[in-house]
C-alpha positions, 0 to 999 in steps of 0.5 A, a space after each residue: 666092363 672094358 671101360 671099368 678095367 681100363 680105368 682100374 689099370 690106367 690104360 685107356 687104350 687097353 684091349 682084352 680078348 681070350 685065347 683057347 689052347 686046345 689039345 686033340 688026339 688027332 688032326 683038326 678038320 675044317 668042320 671041327 674048327 667051324 664047330 669049335 668057333 661056334 661054341 667058343 664065340 658068339 658070332 653076333 658080337 664076337 669074331 673067332 680066329 684060328 691059329 692067330 699068333 700073339 700080336 707084337 706088344 701084347 701081354 698074355 696071362 696064363 694059368 701055371 701048369 698044375 693050376 685047375 682051370 674052372 672052365 676046363 671041364 665044361 669046355 672040354 665036355 662042350 667040345 666032345 660030341 659023341 664020336 667026334 674028335 676029342 680034345 684032351 685039355 684046353 687052356 684059356 689065358 687072357 691076353 691084353 694088348 695095351 700100347 703104353 710103356 708102363 703097361 706091363 707094370 700096370 697089368 702085373 699089379 692089377 690083373 696078375 696073380 703070381 701064385 696061379 698065373 704066368 705072364 708072357 710077352 711072346 707066344 708060349 711054346 706048349 708041348 702039351 696041355 696036360 697039367 704038370 706038377 706033384 701032389 703036396 699036403 696042405 700046410 696048416 697054420 693056427 693063426 691064434 698062435 702067431 704074433 702080429 709080425 709073424 701073421 703079417 709075414 705069413 700073409 706075404 710068404 710064398 708069393 702071397 699078397 695078403 696085407 696085415 689087415 687081411 690076415 687079422 681078418 682071417 684070424 678073426 674068422 678062425 676065432 669066430 668059427 672055432 676051426 683049429 687051423 687054416 691051410 695055405 690053400 685057403 690063404 692062396 684062395 683069398 689072395 685075389 686082385 680085389 682083396 675081398 674076404 668073406 667073413 661070418 657075421 654075428 647073426 650067421 650071415 656073411 659080409 665081404 670086406 677088403 
């Protein structure tokens, strides 16, 4: 996997690991640190460090405040035995440590989604891990009413990176399924690093296209 990732970003010396930021209601004991290490890392093939700062020259990709981390709930549950010290939140960014002058550009283009992530080169000063943000209603778009230029503009709006071809494919999905509109939530969910979009086929199955 690492070999394939190195090839995709053009950095043959790329190193990748995971950081876990865990907020607890009380102080963390040595026993708790050992227990957490056993849960978050496989001692056979992995090494777990506690309190290690971001190394010089490393690049860290972290979820923005308010973005739901799909791993968060399961990790918090695993870290909270009955009667134990209870973490309130955790965040698990993906740091990378390349040693090339163009590494920032390569990682930003291949591994970074500006809609959901922030890219850091220094250790973040985290006051709390509680999500920060406000609720807003989803925007609705009837893609059938947009001309090709407006469709392409919508694909690039608000930091999205959906190409005209991808937007035309989403329009096709709307037409095939007969839904009256699509939301900005759907567009942002489809705006991934690999550009894959799942669309229904005439037989009722699904096919992935780029």
